[in-house]
Wavefront OBJ file of the C-alpha trace (Angstrom):
o trace
v -2.388 66.781 -17.927
v 0.764 66.311 -20.080
v 2.333 69.549 -21.513
v 1.450 68.488 -25.129
v -2.271 68.120 -24.082
v -2.210 71.537 -22.328
v -0.581 72.904 -25.448
v -3.198 71.527 -27.630
v -6.022 72.993 -25.398
v -4.145 76.360 -25.364
v -4.110 76.208 -29.162
v -7.740 75.635 -29.258
v -8.508 78.516 -26.920
v -6.205 80.859 -28.824
v -8.083 79.939 -31.984
v -11.419 80.584 -30.135
v -10.225 83.969 -28.798
v -9.536 84.938 -32.361
v -12.957 83.898 -33.449
v -14.750 85.363 -30.383
v -12.804 88.556 -29.881
v -15.192 90.099 -27.457
v -15.446 87.183 -25.141
v -13.135 87.152 -22.043
v -10.408 84.452 -21.732
v -12.021 83.367 -18.406
v -15.352 82.675 -20.164
v -13.598 80.800 -23.083
v -11.678 78.650 -20.564
v -14.891 77.952 -18.590
v -16.979 77.012 -21.666
v -14.130 74.736 -22.981
v -13.678 73.130 -19.594
v -17.279 72.461 -19.261
v -17.652 70.922 -22.786
v -14.381 68.898 -22.818
v -13.945 67.901 -19.146
v -10.523 69.434 -18.529
v -9.186 71.678 -15.985
v -6.999 74.607 -17.082
v -3.388 74.228 -15.547
v -0.987 76.913 -14.870
v 0.831 76.392 -18.149
v -2.322 76.868 -19.988
v -3.526 79.991 -18.125
v -0.027 81.655 -18.383
v 0.313 80.820 -22.047
v -3.118 82.178 -22.886
v -2.741 85.381 -20.991
v 0.741 85.721 -22.416
v -0.380 85.274 -25.993
v -3.137 87.743 -25.351
v -0.775 90.281 -23.798
v 1.893 90.056 -26.469
v -0.332 89.412 -29.504
v 0.542 92.730 -31.267
v 4.196 92.035 -30.948
v 3.701 88.405 -31.977
v 1.725 89.379 -34.940
v 4.461 91.732 -36.074
v 7.082 88.944 -35.760
v 4.761 86.686 -37.876
v 4.483 89.351 -40.539
v 8.235 90.013 -40.633
v 8.873 86.268 -41.102
v 5.992 85.146 -43.259
v 7.820 86.357 -46.508
v 5.220 87.049 -49.252
v 2.208 86.479 -46.965
v 0.048 89.177 -45.218
v -1.120 88.074 -41.753
v -4.742 88.599 -43.019
v -4.121 85.768 -45.545
v -2.900 83.215 -42.979
v -5.627 80.820 -41.788
v -6.944 81.404 -38.322
v -5.723 77.953 -37.546
v -2.161 78.637 -38.707
v -2.195 81.930 -36.947
v -3.194 80.432 -33.633
v -0.542 77.770 -33.933
v 2.018 80.409 -34.861
v 1.136 82.698 -31.954
v 1.318 79.886 -29.488
v 4.776 78.659 -30.692
v 6.253 82.193 -31.016
v 5.052 82.984 -27.502
v 6.701 79.671 -26.196
v 9.834 80.471 -28.234
v 10.330 83.958 -26.770
v 8.779 83.611 -23.201
v 8.619 79.925 -22.452
v 10.730 77.618 -20.513
v 11.402 74.909 -23.095
v 13.929 74.752 -26.077
v 12.699 76.572 -29.174
v 13.010 73.337 -31.171
v 10.476 71.717 -28.986
v 8.156 74.593 -29.709
v 8.641 74.237 -33.326
v 8.113 70.449 -33.378
v 4.980 70.742 -31.356
v 3.699 73.519 -33.571
v 4.195 71.280 -36.781
v 2.356 68.408 -34.954
v -0.583 70.658 -34.291
v -0.513 71.774 -37.902
v -0.564 68.237 -39.081
v -3.509 67.471 -36.937
v -5.647 70.553 -37.423
v -4.569 72.440 -40.429
v -4.367 71.708 -44.211
v -1.559 69.531 -45.653
v 0.752 72.275 -46.534
v 0.595 74.033 -43.235
v 3.183 72.022 -41.410
v 5.845 73.089 -43.911
v 4.635 76.637 -43.911
v 4.639 76.859 -40.102
v 7.966 75.262 -39.920
v 9.444 77.659 -42.231
v 8.134 80.730 -40.398
v 9.140 79.452 -36.939
v 12.688 78.671 -38.196
v 12.975 82.064 -39.629
v 11.833 83.525 -36.261
v 14.424 81.332 -34.524
v 17.069 82.591 -36.853
v 16.010 86.310 -36.513
v 15.774 86.186 -32.719
v 19.158 84.390 -32.417
v 17.694 81.297 -30.943
v 19.578 78.973 -33.168
v 22.915 79.859 -31.418
v 21.803 77.801 -28.452
v 18.746 75.431 -27.900
v 18.244 76.636 -24.438
v 14.867 78.291 -23.537
v 15.021 81.851 -24.658
v 12.436 83.218 -22.152
v 13.089 80.890 -19.210
v 9.660 81.838 -17.903
v 10.263 85.556 -18.288
v 7.296 87.987 -18.224
v 8.785 90.252 -20.948
v 11.068 89.790 -23.948
v 14.912 90.118 -23.363
v 16.218 93.662 -24.080
v 16.562 94.159 -27.830
v 14.097 91.472 -28.681
v 11.046 93.602 -29.171
v 8.886 93.722 -32.224
v 10.378 97.048 -33.042
v 13.998 95.782 -33.134
v 15.555 94.115 -36.063
v 18.671 92.018 -36.251
v 20.671 93.045 -39.274
l 1 2 3 4 5 6 7 8 9 10 11 12 13 14 15 16 17 18 19 20 21 22 23 24 25 26 27 28 29 30 31 32 33 34 35 36 37 38 39 40 41 42 43 44 45 46 47 48 49 50 51 52 53 54 55 56 57 58 59 60 61 62 63 64 65 66 67 68 69 70 71 72 73 74 75 76 77 78 79 80 81 82 83 84 85 86 87 88 89 90 91 92 93 94 95 96 97 98 99 100 101 102 103 104 105 106 107 108 109 110 111 112 113 114 115 116 117 118 119 120 121 122 123 124 125 126 127 128 129 130 131 132 133 134 135 136 137 138 139 140 141 142 143 144 145 146 147 148 149 150 151 152 153 154 155 156 157
């Protein structure tokens, strides 16, 4: 499975996890695999567990960068796309610009017509606030935790 396909399934599962909060990820993956004939790969499993593990931190980052928007007002679809992209930007092994581009493409496919611009704006603000724009190298490089100083509680002034 290509990374973009795995990312799309990860997005769908992140969305489902937000809707079905009490259902374990393993059950969501099994249900989706059964209904759509796919096998969860390592990227997808790592990303799903990472988004789940860092959800509170990621939600704070979204709130800090979605100027004029409360997280509760952001659609569940946009929220799932943002969580996926921010996780990739902070913990993934690809350049942040790829994560932003893929998020915008998911928004074009699954969200309303204004979402791609909205998502792009928030993710660019995140990239700026986290210092990712200084280099387009992967920020997380597969790390399991954020680099020191890049927590939800820290602010770059």
